[in-house]
Structure formats: C-alpha cells, structure tokens
PyMOL Python script that loads the backbone (N, CA, C, O; Angstrom):
from pymol import cmd

cmd.read_pdbstr("""\
ATOM      1  N   MET A   1       0.874  -1.172   0.000  1.00  0.00           N
ATOM      2  CA  MET A   1       0.000   0.000   0.000  1.00  0.00           C
ATOM      3  C   MET A   1       0.909   1.220   0.000  1.00  0.00           C
ATOM      4  O   MET A   1       1.595   1.491   0.986  1.00  0.00           O
ATOM      5  N   ALA A   2       0.914   1.930  -1.070  1.00  0.00           N
ATOM      6  CA  ALA A   2       1.872   3.017  -1.273  1.00  0.00           C
ATOM      7  C   ALA A   2       1.616   4.220  -0.380  1.00  0.00           C
ATOM      8  O   ALA A   2       2.575   4.849   0.066  1.00  0.00           O
ATOM      9  N   CYS A   3       0.361   4.568  -0.099  1.00  0.00           N
ATOM     10  CA  CYS A   3       0.095   5.815   0.611  1.00  0.00           C
ATOM     11  C   CYS A   3       0.581   5.780   2.062  1.00  0.00           C
ATOM     12  O   CYS A   3       0.859   6.837   2.628  1.00  0.00           O
ATOM     13  N   GLU A   4       0.689   4.628   2.670  1.00  0.00           N
ATOM     14  CA  GLU A   4       1.151   4.526   4.061  1.00  0.00           C
ATOM     15  C   GLU A   4       2.403   3.665   4.177  1.00  0.00           C
ATOM     16  O   GLU A   4       2.829   3.314   5.277  1.00  0.00           O
ATOM     17  N   GLU A   5       2.977   3.335   3.050  1.00  0.00           N
ATOM     18  CA  GLU A   5       4.186   2.517   2.997  1.00  0.00           C
ATOM     19  C   GLU A   5       4.003   1.168   3.705  1.00  0.00           C
ATOM     20  O   GLU A   5       4.926   0.665   4.345  1.00  0.00           O
ATOM     21  N   LEU A   6       2.815   0.595   3.585  1.00  0.00           N
ATOM     22  CA  LEU A   6       2.549  -0.738   4.116  1.00  0.00           C
ATOM     23  C   LEU A   6       2.991  -1.772   3.085  1.00  0.00           C
ATOM     24  O   LEU A   6       2.909  -1.549   1.878  1.00  0.00           O
ATOM     25  N   LYS A   7       3.448  -2.876   3.582  1.00  0.00           N
ATOM     26  CA  LYS A   7       3.735  -3.989   2.685  1.00  0.00           C
ATOM     27  C   LYS A   7       2.389  -4.582   2.283  1.00  0.00           C
ATOM     28  O   LYS A   7       1.416  -4.507   3.032  1.00  0.00           O
ATOM     29  N   ASP A   8       2.347  -5.166   1.101  1.00  0.00           N
ATOM     30  CA  ASP A   8       1.099  -5.765   0.621  1.00  0.00           C
ATOM     31  C   ASP A   8       0.553  -6.781   1.613  1.00  0.00           C
ATOM     32  O   ASP A   8      -0.658  -6.848   1.822  1.00  0.00           O
ATOM     33  N   GLU A   9       1.419  -7.563   2.223  1.00  0.00           N
ATOM     34  CA  GLU A   9       0.995  -8.567   3.190  1.00  0.00           C
ATOM     35  C   GLU A   9       0.330  -7.913   4.404  1.00  0.00           C
ATOM     36  O   GLU A   9      -0.670  -8.417   4.914  1.00  0.00           O
ATOM     37  N   GLU A  10       0.879  -6.810   4.856  1.00  0.00           N
ATOM     38  CA  GLU A  10       0.294  -6.095   6.001  1.00  0.00           C
ATOM     39  C   GLU A  10      -1.108  -5.582   5.658  1.00  0.00           C
ATOM     40  O   GLU A  10      -2.041  -5.694   6.453  1.00  0.00           O
ATOM     41  N   TYR A  11      -1.225  -5.028   4.480  1.00  0.00           N
ATOM     42  CA  TYR A  11      -2.525  -4.516   4.046  1.00  0.00           C
ATOM     43  C   TYR A  11      -3.547  -5.644   3.962  1.00  0.00           C
ATOM     44  O   TYR A  11      -4.695  -5.479   4.374  1.00  0.00           O
ATOM     45  N   ILE A  12      -3.133  -6.779   3.431  1.00  0.00           N
ATOM     46  CA  ILE A  12      -4.037  -7.927   3.314  1.00  0.00           C
ATOM     47  C   ILE A  12      -4.518  -8.372   4.692  1.00  0.00           C
ATOM     48  O   ILE A  12      -5.702  -8.660   4.870  1.00  0.00           O
ATOM     49  N   VAL A  13      -3.621  -8.430   5.658  1.00  0.00           N
ATOM     50  CA  VAL A  13      -4.006  -8.832   7.016  1.00  0.00           C
ATOM     51  C   VAL A  13      -5.009  -7.831   7.595  1.00  0.00           C
ATOM     52  O   VAL A  13      -6.006  -8.230   8.197  1.00  0.00           O
ATOM     53  N   LEU A  14      -4.751  -6.556   7.417  1.00  0.00           N
ATOM     54  CA  LEU A  14      -5.635  -5.528   7.967  1.00  0.00           C
ATOM     55  C   LEU A  14      -7.019  -5.547   7.321  1.00  0.00           C
ATOM     56  O   LEU A  14      -8.017  -5.290   7.994  1.00  0.00           O
ATOM     57  N   THR A  15      -7.086  -5.841   6.052  1.00  0.00           N
ATOM     58  CA  THR A  15      -8.368  -5.799   5.356  1.00  0.00           C
ATOM     59  C   THR A  15      -9.088  -7.138   5.348  1.00  0.00           C
ATOM     60  O   THR A  15     -10.239  -7.203   4.916  1.00  0.00           O
ATOM     61  N   ARG A  16      -8.460  -8.190   5.802  1.00  0.00           N
ATOM     62  CA  ARG A  16      -9.053  -9.527   5.788  1.00  0.00           C
ATOM     63  C   ARG A  16     -10.150  -9.679   6.838  1.00  0.00           C
ATOM     64  O   ARG A  16     -11.057 -10.491   6.658  1.00  0.00           O
ATOM     65  N   HIS A  17     -10.090  -8.931   7.909  1.00  0.00           N
ATOM     66  CA  HIS A  17     -11.054  -9.057   8.998  1.00  0.00           C
ATOM     67  C   HIS A  17     -12.391  -8.468   8.554  1.00  0.00           C
ATOM     68  O   HIS A  17     -12.505  -7.267   8.307  1.00  0.00           O
ATOM     69  N   THR A  18     -13.392  -9.328   8.458  1.00  0.00           N
ATOM     70  CA  THR A  18     -14.687  -8.898   7.936  1.00  0.00           C
ATOM     71  C   THR A  18     -15.743  -8.774   9.018  1.00  0.00           C
ATOM     72  O   THR A  18     -16.874  -8.389   8.721  1.00  0.00           O
ATOM     73  N   LYS A  19     -15.415  -9.085  10.249  1.00  0.00           N
ATOM     74  CA  LYS A  19     -16.412  -9.043  11.319  1.00  0.00           C
ATOM     75  C   LYS A  19     -16.302  -7.760  12.138  1.00  0.00           C
ATOM     76  O   LYS A  19     -16.680  -7.735  13.309  1.00  0.00           O
ATOM     77  N   ALA A  20     -15.796  -6.722  11.538  1.00  0.00           N
ATOM     78  CA  ALA A  20     -15.728  -5.383  12.147  1.00  0.00           C
ATOM     79  C   ALA A  20     -14.923  -5.361  13.438  1.00  0.00           C
ATOM     80  O   ALA A  20     -15.203  -4.568  14.337  1.00  0.00           O
ATOM     81  N   ARG A  21     -13.930  -6.224  13.529  1.00  0.00           N
ATOM     82  CA  ARG A  21     -13.062  -6.201  14.714  1.00  0.00           C
ATOM     83  C   ARG A  21     -11.890  -5.248  14.524  1.00  0.00           C
ATOM     84  O   ARG A  21     -11.396  -4.662  15.488  1.00  0.00           O
ATOM     85  N   ILE A  22     -11.454  -5.095  13.300  1.00  0.00           N
ATOM     86  CA  ILE A  22     -10.337  -4.189  13.025  1.00  0.00           C
ATOM     87  C   ILE A  22     -10.801  -3.169  11.992  1.00  0.00           C
ATOM     88  O   ILE A  22     -11.308  -3.516  10.926  1.00  0.00           O
ATOM     89  N   HIS A  23     -10.615  -1.932  12.333  1.00  0.00           N
ATOM     90  CA  HIS A  23     -10.891  -0.852  11.385  1.00  0.00           C
ATOM     91  C   HIS A  23      -9.576  -0.131  11.142  1.00  0.00           C
ATOM     92  O   HIS A  23      -8.940   0.363  12.072  1.00  0.00           O
ATOM     93  N   TRP A  24      -9.190  -0.080   9.905  1.00  0.00           N
ATOM     94  CA  TRP A  24      -7.939   0.576   9.582  1.00  0.00           C
ATOM     95  C   TRP A  24      -8.139   1.481   8.386  1.00  0.00           C
ATOM     96  O   TRP A  24      -8.707   1.078   7.371  1.00  0.00           O
ATOM     97  N   TYR A  25      -7.666   2.705   8.517  1.00  0.00           N
ATOM     98  CA  TYR A  25      -7.700   3.659   7.423  1.00  0.00           C
ATOM     99  C   TYR A  25      -6.329   4.300   7.318  1.00  0.00           C
ATOM    100  O   TYR A  25      -5.611   4.418   8.310  1.00  0.00           O
ATOM    101  N   CYS A  26      -5.974   4.709   6.124  1.00  0.00           N
ATOM    102  CA  CYS A  26      -4.743   5.485   5.987  1.00  0.00           C
ATOM    103  C   CYS A  26      -4.968   6.848   6.656  1.00  0.00           C
ATOM    104  O   CYS A  26      -6.104   7.194   6.981  1.00  0.00           O
ATOM    105  N   LYS A  27      -3.925   7.601   6.856  1.00  0.00           N
ATOM    106  CA  LYS A  27      -4.023   8.865   7.584  1.00  0.00           C
ATOM    107  C   LYS A  27      -5.043   9.806   6.943  1.00  0.00           C
ATOM    108  O   LYS A  27      -5.864  10.401   7.641  1.00  0.00           O
ATOM    109  N   THR A  28      -4.995   9.939   5.633  1.00  0.00           N
ATOM    110  CA  THR A  28      -5.912  10.843   4.936  1.00  0.00           C
ATOM    111  C   THR A  28      -7.360  10.385   5.093  1.00  0.00           C
ATOM    112  O   THR A  28      -8.243  11.186   5.398  1.00  0.00           O
ATOM    113  N   CYS A  29      -7.592   9.098   4.883  1.00  0.00           N
ATOM    114  CA  CYS A  29      -8.958   8.569   5.015  1.00  0.00           C
ATOM    115  C   CYS A  29      -9.427   8.615   6.464  1.00  0.00           C
ATOM    116  O   CYS A  29     -10.612   8.823   6.721  1.00  0.00           O
ATOM    117  N   ASN A  30      -8.532   8.429   7.396  1.00  0.00           N
ATOM    118  CA  ASN A  30      -8.895   8.467   8.811  1.00  0.00           C
ATOM    119  C   ASN A  30      -9.419   9.843   9.193  1.00  0.00           C
ATOM    120  O   ASN A  30     -10.422   9.953   9.898  1.00  0.00           O
ATOM    121  N   GLU A  31      -8.743  10.900   8.729  1.00  0.00           N
ATOM    122  CA  GLU A  31      -9.203  12.255   9.020  1.00  0.00           C
ATOM    123  C   GLU A  31     -10.589  12.483   8.416  1.00  0.00           C
ATOM    124  O   GLU A  31     -11.460  13.065   9.062  1.00  0.00           O
ATOM    125  N   GLY A  32     -10.791  12.033   7.198  1.00  0.00           N
ATOM    126  CA  GLY A  32     -12.085  12.182   6.547  1.00  0.00           C
ATOM    127  C   GLY A  32     -13.165  11.380   7.251  1.00  0.00           C
ATOM    128  O   GLY A  32     -14.303  11.836   7.366  1.00  0.00           O
ATOM    129  N   SER A  33     -12.818  10.184   7.725  1.00  0.00           N
ATOM    130  CA  SER A  33     -13.819   9.348   8.395  1.00  0.00           C
ATOM    131  C   SER A  33     -14.205   9.948   9.738  1.00  0.00           C
ATOM    132  O   SER A  33     -15.357   9.827  10.156  1.00  0.00           O
ATOM    133  N   LEU A  34     -13.272  10.588  10.419  1.00  0.00           N
ATOM    134  CA  LEU A  34     -13.607  11.246  11.686  1.00  0.00           C
ATOM    135  C   LEU A  34     -14.563  12.405  11.464  1.00  0.00           C
ATOM    136  O   LEU A  34     -15.505  12.599  12.233  1.00  0.00           O
ATOM    137  N   GLU A  35     -14.318  13.176  10.408  1.00  0.00           N
ATOM    138  CA  GLU A  35     -15.230  14.274  10.075  1.00  0.00           C
ATOM    139  C   GLU A  35     -16.619  13.734   9.755  1.00  0.00           C
ATOM    140  O   GLU A  35     -17.624  14.299  10.186  1.00  0.00           O
ATOM    141  N   MET A  36     -16.672  12.637   8.996  1.00  0.00           N
ATOM    142  CA  MET A  36     -17.958  12.054   8.627  1.00  0.00           C
ATOM    143  C   MET A  36     -18.670  11.509   9.869  1.00  0.00           C
ATOM    144  O   MET A  36     -19.886  11.656   9.991  1.00  0.00           O
ATOM    145  N   LEU A  37     -17.943  10.893  10.779  1.00  0.00           N
ATOM    146  CA  LEU A  37     -18.541  10.371  12.004  1.00  0.00           C
ATOM    147  C   LEU A  37     -19.138  11.513  12.833  1.00  0.00           C
ATOM    148  O   LEU A  37     -20.239  11.386  13.368  1.00  0.00           O
ATOM    149  N   GLN A  38     -18.415  12.613  12.935  1.00  0.00           N
ATOM    150  CA  GLN A  38     -18.937  13.769  13.669  1.00  0.00           C
ATOM    151  C   GLN A  38     -20.197  14.311  12.993  1.00  0.00           C
ATOM    152  O   GLN A  38     -21.152  14.697  13.667  1.00  0.00           O
ATOM    153  N   MET A  39     -20.192  14.337  11.668  1.00  0.00           N
ATOM    154  CA  MET A  39     -21.344  14.824  10.936  1.00  0.00           C
ATOM    155  C   MET A  39     -22.549  13.898  11.154  1.00  0.00           C
ATOM    156  O   MET A  39     -23.669  14.374  11.340  1.00  0.00           O
ATOM    157  N   VAL A  40     -22.324  12.594  11.132  1.00  0.00           N
ATOM    158  CA  VAL A  40     -23.407  11.636  11.352  1.00  0.00           C
ATOM    159  C   VAL A  40     -23.967  11.796  12.758  1.00  0.00           C
ATOM    160  O   VAL A  40     -25.184  11.784  12.942  1.00  0.00           O
ATOM    161  N   ARG A  41     -23.104  11.945  13.742  1.00  0.00           N
ATOM    162  CA  ARG A  41     -23.573  12.145  15.117  1.00  0.00           C
ATOM    163  C   ARG A  41     -24.396  13.422  15.229  1.00  0.00           C
ATOM    164  O   ARG A  41     -25.437  13.440  15.887  1.00  0.00           O
ATOM    165  N   SER A  42     -23.931  14.479  14.591  1.00  0.00           N
ATOM    166  CA  SER A  42     -24.662  15.742  14.606  1.00  0.00           C
ATOM    167  C   SER A  42     -26.041  15.567  13.953  1.00  0.00           C
ATOM    168  O   SER A  42     -27.041  16.072  14.464  1.00  0.00           O
ATOM    169  N   LEU A  43     -26.087  14.858  12.834  1.00  0.00           N
ATOM    170  CA  LEU A  43     -27.359  14.614  12.160  1.00  0.00           C
ATOM    171  C   LEU A  43     -28.284  13.764  13.021  1.00  0.00           C
ATOM    172  O   LEU A  43     -29.490  14.006  13.055  1.00  0.00           O
ATOM    173  N   GLN A  44     -27.736  12.770  13.719  1.00  0.00           N
ATOM    174  CA  GLN A  44     -28.555  11.950  14.609  1.00  0.00           C
ATOM    175  C   GLN A  44     -29.171  12.804  15.708  1.00  0.00           C
ATOM    176  O   GLN A  44     -30.345  12.642  16.041  1.00  0.00           O
ATOM    177  N   ASN A  45     -28.379  13.715  16.273  1.00  0.00           N
ATOM    178  CA  ASN A  45     -28.903  14.605  17.320  1.00  0.00           C
ATOM    179  C   ASN A  45     -30.003  15.504  16.772  1.00  0.00           C
ATOM    180  O   ASN A  45     -31.030  15.707  17.420  1.00  0.00           O
ATOM    181  N   LYS A  46     -29.782  16.038  15.582  1.00  0.00           N
ATOM    182  CA  LYS A  46     -30.792  16.913  14.976  1.00  0.00           C
ATOM    183  C   LYS A  46     -32.064  16.143  14.664  1.00  0.00           C
ATOM    184  O   LYS A  46     -33.164  16.651  14.883  1.00  0.00           O
ATOM    185  N   ILE A  47     -31.929  14.932  14.157  1.00  0.00           N
ATOM    186  CA  ILE A  47     -33.100  14.107  13.856  1.00  0.00           C
ATOM    187  C   ILE A  47     -33.871  13.807  15.136  1.00  0.00           C
ATOM    188  O   ILE A  47     -35.102  13.840  15.145  1.00  0.00           O
ATOM    189  N   SER A  48     -33.150  13.514  16.212  1.00  0.00           N
ATOM    190  CA  SER A  48     -33.814  13.246  17.499  1.00  0.00           C
ATOM    191  C   SER A  48     -34.605  14.455  17.962  1.00  0.00           C
ATOM    192  O   SER A  48     -35.728  14.323  18.446  1.00  0.00           O
ATOM    193  N   ARG A  49     -34.008  15.651  17.809  1.00  0.00           N
ATOM    194  CA  ARG A  49     -34.714  16.875  18.208  1.00  0.00           C
ATOM    195  C   ARG A  49     -35.948  17.102  17.338  1.00  0.00           C
ATOM    196  O   ARG A  49     -37.002  17.483  17.847  1.00  0.00           O
ATOM    197  N   VAL A  50     -35.825  16.872  16.033  1.00  0.00           N
ATOM    198  CA  VAL A  50     -36.961  17.055  15.124  1.00  0.00           C
ATOM    199  C   VAL A  50     -38.069  16.060  15.466  1.00  0.00           C
ATOM    200  O   VAL A  50     -39.244  16.427  15.489  1.00  0.00           O
ATOM    201  N   GLU A  51     -37.702  14.798  15.731  1.00  0.00           N
ATOM    202  CA  GLU A  51     -38.704  13.803  16.100  1.00  0.00           C
ATOM    203  C   GLU A  51     -39.414  14.197  17.392  1.00  0.00           C
ATOM    204  O   GLU A  51     -40.628  14.032  17.517  1.00  0.00           O
ATOM    205  N   SER A  52     -38.658  14.713  18.340  1.00  0.00           N
ATOM    206  CA  SER A  52     -39.248  15.158  19.604  1.00  0.00           C
ATOM    207  C   SER A  52     -40.194  16.331  19.370  1.00  0.00           C
ATOM    208  O   SER A  52     -41.285  16.381  19.938  1.00  0.00           O
ATOM    209  N   ASP A  53     -39.769  17.272  18.530  1.00  0.00           N
ATOM    210  CA  ASP A  53     -40.623  18.427  18.209  1.00  0.00           C
ATOM    211  C   ASP A  53     -41.906  17.976  17.508  1.00  0.00           C
ATOM    212  O   ASP A  53     -42.989  18.482  17.803  1.00  0.00           O
ATOM    213  N   ILE A  54     -41.781  17.028  16.585  1.00  0.00           N
ATOM    214  CA  ILE A  54     -42.959  16.525  15.877  1.00  0.00           C
ATOM    215  C   ILE A  54     -43.905  15.841  16.858  1.00  0.00           C
ATOM    216  O   ILE A  54     -45.120  16.019  16.779  1.00  0.00           O
ATOM    217  N   ASP A  55     -43.352  15.064  17.777  1.00  0.00           N
ATOM    218  CA  ASP A  55     -44.175  14.392  18.784  1.00  0.00           C
ATOM    219  C   ASP A  55     -44.917  15.413  19.637  1.00  0.00           C
ATOM    220  O   ASP A  55     -46.107  15.256  19.909  1.00  0.00           O
ATOM    221  N   THR A  56     -44.214  16.452  20.053  1.00  0.00           N
ATOM    222  CA  THR A  56     -44.831  17.504  20.866  1.00  0.00           C
ATOM    223  C   THR A  56     -45.941  18.209  20.082  1.00  0.00           C
ATOM    224  O   THR A  56     -47.023  18.453  20.615  1.00  0.00           O
ATOM    225  N   LEU A  57     -45.670  18.532  18.819  1.00  0.00           N
ATOM    226  CA  LEU A  57     -46.684  19.179  17.992  1.00  0.00           C
ATOM    227  C   LEU A  57     -47.901  18.279  17.809  1.00  0.00           C
ATOM    228  O   LEU A  57     -49.039  18.748  17.836  1.00  0.00           O
ATOM    229  N   GLY A  58     -47.651  16.980  17.624  1.00  0.00           N
ATOM    230  CA  GLY A  58     -48.765  16.041  17.479  1.00  0.00           C
ATOM    231  C   GLY A  58     -49.625  16.014  18.727  1.00  0.00           C
ATOM    232  O   GLY A  58     -50.852  16.014  18.636  1.00  0.00           O
ATOM    233  N   LYS A  59     -48.991  15.992  19.893  1.00  0.00           N
ATOM    234  CA  LYS A  59     -49.741  15.992  21.153  1.00  0.00           C
ATOM    235  C   LYS A  59     -50.535  17.284  21.303  1.00  0.00           C
ATOM    236  O   LYS A  59     -51.699  17.267  21.703  1.00  0.00           O
ATOM    237  N   ASP A  60     -49.888  18.414  20.976  1.00  0.00           N
ATOM    238  CA  ASP A  60     -50.583  19.705  21.054  1.00  0.00           C
ATOM    239  C   ASP A  60     -51.787  19.723  20.125  1.00  0.00           C
ATOM    240  O   ASP A  60     -52.866  20.172  20.513  1.00  0.00           O
ATOM    241  N   ASN A  61     -51.609  19.238  18.900  1.00  0.00           N
ATOM    242  CA  ASN A  61     -52.717  19.234  17.927  1.00  0.00           C
ATOM    243  C   ASN A  61     -53.844  18.320  18.378  1.00  0.00           C
ATOM    244  O   ASN A  61     -55.017  18.661  18.228  1.00  0.00           O
ATOM    245  N   ARG A  62     -53.493  17.145  18.936  1.00  0.00           N
ATOM    246  CA  ARG A  62     -54.544  16.247  19.431  1.00  0.00           C
ATOM    247  C   ARG A  62     -55.316  16.924  20.560  1.00  0.00           C
ATOM    248  O   ARG A  62     -56.538  16.793  20.640  1.00  0.00           O
ATOM    249  N   GLY A  63     -54.616  17.641  21.428  1.00  0.00           N
ATOM    250  CA  GLY A  63     -55.286  18.365  22.513  1.00  0.00           C
ATOM    251  C   GLY A  63     -56.213  19.434  21.981  1.00  0.00           C
ATOM    252  O   GLY A  63     -57.328  19.593  22.479  1.00  0.00           O
ATOM    253  N   ARG A  64     -55.771  20.169  20.978  1.00  0.00           N
ATOM    254  CA  ARG A  64     -56.610  21.212  20.379  1.00  0.00           C
ATOM    255  C   ARG A  64     -57.820  20.605  19.684  1.00  0.00           C
ATOM    256  O   ARG A  64     -58.924  21.143  19.761  1.00  0.00           O
ATOM    257  N   MET A  65     -57.607  19.481  19.003  1.00  0.00           N
ATOM    258  CA  MET A  65     -58.733  18.836  18.324  1.00  0.00           C
ATOM    259  C   MET A  65     -59.755  18.360  19.345  1.00  0.00           C
ATOM    260  O   MET A  65     -60.958  18.470  19.110  1.00  0.00           O
ATOM    261  N   THR A  66     -59.297  17.839  20.464  1.00  0.00           N
ATOM    262  CA  THR A  66     -60.219  17.402  21.513  1.00  0.00           C
ATOM    263  C   THR A  66     -61.011  18.586  22.038  1.00  0.00           C
ATOM    264  O   THR A  66     -62.219  18.479  22.253  1.00  0.00           O
ATOM    265  N   GLN A  67     -60.340  19.719  22.247  1.00  0.00           N
ATOM    266  CA  GLN A  67     -61.033  20.927  22.704  1.00  0.00           C
ATOM    267  C   GLN A  67     -62.057  21.374  21.660  1.00  0.00           C
ATOM    268  O   GLN A  67     -63.184  21.738  21.995  1.00  0.00           O
ATOM    269  N   ASN A  68     -61.652  21.341  20.406  1.00  0.00           N
ATOM    270  CA  ASN A  68     -62.572  21.736  19.330  1.00  0.00           C
ATOM    271  C   ASN A  68     -63.769  20.797  19.263  1.00  0.00           C
ATOM    272  O   ASN A  68     -64.899  21.245  19.066  1.00  0.00           O
ATOM    273  N   GLU A  69     -63.531  19.500  19.424  1.00  0.00           N
ATOM    274  CA  GLU A  69     -64.634  18.543  19.411  1.00  0.00           C
ATOM    275  C   GLU A  69     -65.597  18.814  20.571  1.00  0.00           C
ATOM    276  O   GLU A  69     -66.814  18.749  20.401  1.00  0.00           O
ATOM    277  N   CYS A  70     -65.050  19.115  21.739  1.00  0.00           N
ATOM    278  CA  CYS A  70     -65.897  19.432  22.898  1.00  0.00           C
ATOM    279  C   CYS A  70     -66.731  20.679  22.628  1.00  0.00           C
ATOM    280  O   CYS A  70     -67.921  20.714  22.942  1.00  0.00           O
ATOM    281  N   GLN A  71     -66.105  21.703  22.045  1.00  0.00           N
ATOM    282  CA  GLN A  71     -66.836  22.929  21.726  1.00  0.00           C
ATOM    283  C   GLN A  71     -67.929  22.650  20.691  1.00  0.00           C
ATOM    284  O   GLN A  71     -69.035  23.178  20.797  1.00  0.00           O
ATOM    285  N   MET A  72     -67.618  21.819  19.693  1.00  0.00           N
ATOM    286  CA  MET A  72     -68.608  21.475  18.674  1.00  0.00           C
ATOM    287  C   MET A  72     -69.777  20.713  19.300  1.00  0.00           C
ATOM    288  O   MET A  72     -70.938  20.978  18.990  1.00  0.00           O
ATOM    289  N   ASP A  73     -69.457  19.767  20.181  1.00  0.00           N
ATOM    290  CA  ASP A  73     -70.520  19.013  20.862  1.00  0.00           C
ATOM    291  C   ASP A  73     -71.406  19.950  21.676  1.00  0.00           C
ATOM    292  O   ASP A  73     -72.630  19.814  21.681  1.00  0.00           O
ATOM    293  N   LYS A  74     -70.780  20.895  22.358  1.00  0.00           N
ATOM    294  CA  LYS A  74     -71.537  21.853  23.171  1.00  0.00           C
ATOM    295  C   LYS A  74     -72.439  22.708  22.284  1.00  0.00           C
ATOM    296  O   LYS A  74     -73.604  22.944  22.606  1.00  0.00           O
ATOM    297  N   MET A  75     -71.880  23.170  21.153  1.00  0.00           N
ATOM    298  CA  MET A  75     -72.660  23.993  20.236  1.00  0.00           C
ATOM    299  C   MET A  75     -73.814  23.193  19.639  1.00  0.00           C
ATOM    300  O   MET A  75     -74.915  23.719  19.475  1.00  0.00           O
ATOM    301  N   ASN A  76     -73.564  21.909  19.309  1.00  0.00           N
ATOM    302  CA  ASN A  76     -74.638  21.066  18.771  1.00  0.00           C
ATOM    303  C   ASN A  76     -75.732  20.858  19.810  1.00  0.00           C
ATOM    304  O   ASN A  76     -76.919  20.901  19.490  1.00  0.00           O
ATOM    305  N   THR A  77     -75.327  20.633  21.050  1.00  0.00           N
ATOM    306  CA  THR A  77     -76.299  20.447  22.127  1.00  0.00           C
ATOM    307  C   THR A  77     -77.131  21.701  22.304  1.00  0.00           C
ATOM    308  O   THR A  77     -78.352  21.619  22.436  1.00  0.00           O
ATOM    309  N   GLU A  78     -76.483  22.871  22.310  1.00  0.00           N
ATOM    310  CA  GLU A  78     -77.190  24.138  22.456  1.00  0.00           C
ATOM    311  C   GLU A  78     -78.139  24.365  21.285  1.00  0.00           C
ATOM    312  O   GLU A  78     -79.253  24.859  21.461  1.00  0.00           O
ATOM    313  N   ALA A  79     -77.682  23.996  20.080  1.00  0.00           N
ATOM    314  CA  ALA A  79     -78.533  24.169  18.888  1.00  0.00           C
ATOM    315  C   ALA A  79     -79.750  23.258  18.969  1.00  0.00           C
ATOM    316  O   ALA A  79     -80.849  23.649  18.575  1.00  0.00           O
ATOM    317  N   GLU A  80     -79.557  22.036  19.481  1.00  0.00           N
ATOM    318  CA  GLU A  80     -80.693  21.109  19.636  1.00  0.00           C
ATOM    319  C   GLU A  80     -81.690  21.636  20.672  1.00  0.00           C
ATOM    320  O   GLU A  80     -82.902  21.540  20.479  1.00  0.00           O
ATOM    321  N   VAL A  81     -81.179  22.183  21.753  1.00  0.00           N
ATOM    322  CA  VAL A  81     -82.047  22.740  22.785  1.00  0.00           C
ATOM    323  C   VAL A  81     -82.835  23.906  22.204  1.00  0.00           C
ATOM    324  O   VAL A  81     -84.047  23.997  22.399  1.00  0.00           O
ATOM    325  N   ASP A  82     -82.145  24.806  21.482  1.00  0.00           N
ATOM    326  CA  ASP A  82     -82.826  25.943  20.869  1.00  0.00           C
ATOM    327  C   ASP A  82     -83.879  25.493  19.867  1.00  0.00           C
ATOM    328  O   ASP A  82     -84.946  26.100  19.770  1.00  0.00           O
ATOM    329  N   ARG A  83     -83.588  24.446  19.132  1.00  0.00           N
ATOM    330  CA  ARG A  83     -84.500  23.936  18.114  1.00  0.00           C
ATOM    331  C   ARG A  83     -85.737  23.323  18.767  1.00  0.00           C
ATOM    332  O   ARG A  83     -86.848  23.431  18.246  1.00  0.00           O
ATOM    333  N   ASP A  84     -85.525  22.677  19.918  1.00  0.00           N
ATOM    334  CA  ASP A  84     -86.637  22.050  20.631  1.00  0.00           C
ATOM    335  C   ASP A  84     -87.559  23.095  21.290  1.00  0.00           C
ATOM    336  O   ASP A  84     -88.712  22.795  21.598  1.00  0.00           O
ATOM    337  N   LEU A  85     -87.062  24.286  21.497  1.00  0.00           N
ATOM    338  CA  LEU A  85     -87.889  25.306  22.151  1.00  0.00           C
ATOM    339  C   LEU A  85     -88.866  25.821  21.179  1.00  0.00           C
ATOM    340  O   LEU A  85     -89.669  26.692  21.513  1.00  0.00           O
TER     341      LEU A  85
END
""", "prot")
cmd.dss("prot")
cmd.show_as("cartoon", "prot")
cmd.util.cbc("prot")
cmd.orient("prot")
C-alpha cells in the first residue's frame, strides 16, 4: 500500500477481517472518516430533536382537536335545545 508505505501482506491482514473487529484507514482517510462520524452524530442529534418536536406538535394538535370537538358538541347540544324550544 503506497500511501502509508505498508507492505502488501500487512494490508491484506488488515483488510481480511470482515467481522468489524479491526478498522484501519490510511491517515488521509482516517481524518475524513472522523469528520464524517462527527457529521453523522450531529445529524442523529438533529433528527432526534426534530422527532421530539414533531411528537410535541402532534400531542398539542390532538389536545386542540379534543377541545374543538368538545366545543362542537356543546354547540350542537345548544342548537338542539334551541330547536326544541
């Protein structure tokens, strides 16, 4: 491996492990992978916040709909009473 002056045999040993026990990157790729990992973590945090906000909005909307349904029921009841008079 020319970029890190590894012997071909060393590179083969490092890349042979397929069960995610060894992770090896050259210096350049390692720096890029760290940046990508930080970006993924940041995106995960943002997604969690958005999901939480959506959940909160859903609860708020369900509460408002329940209030609206109660008001509609009350108005219907009042209209029925007025109609019966």
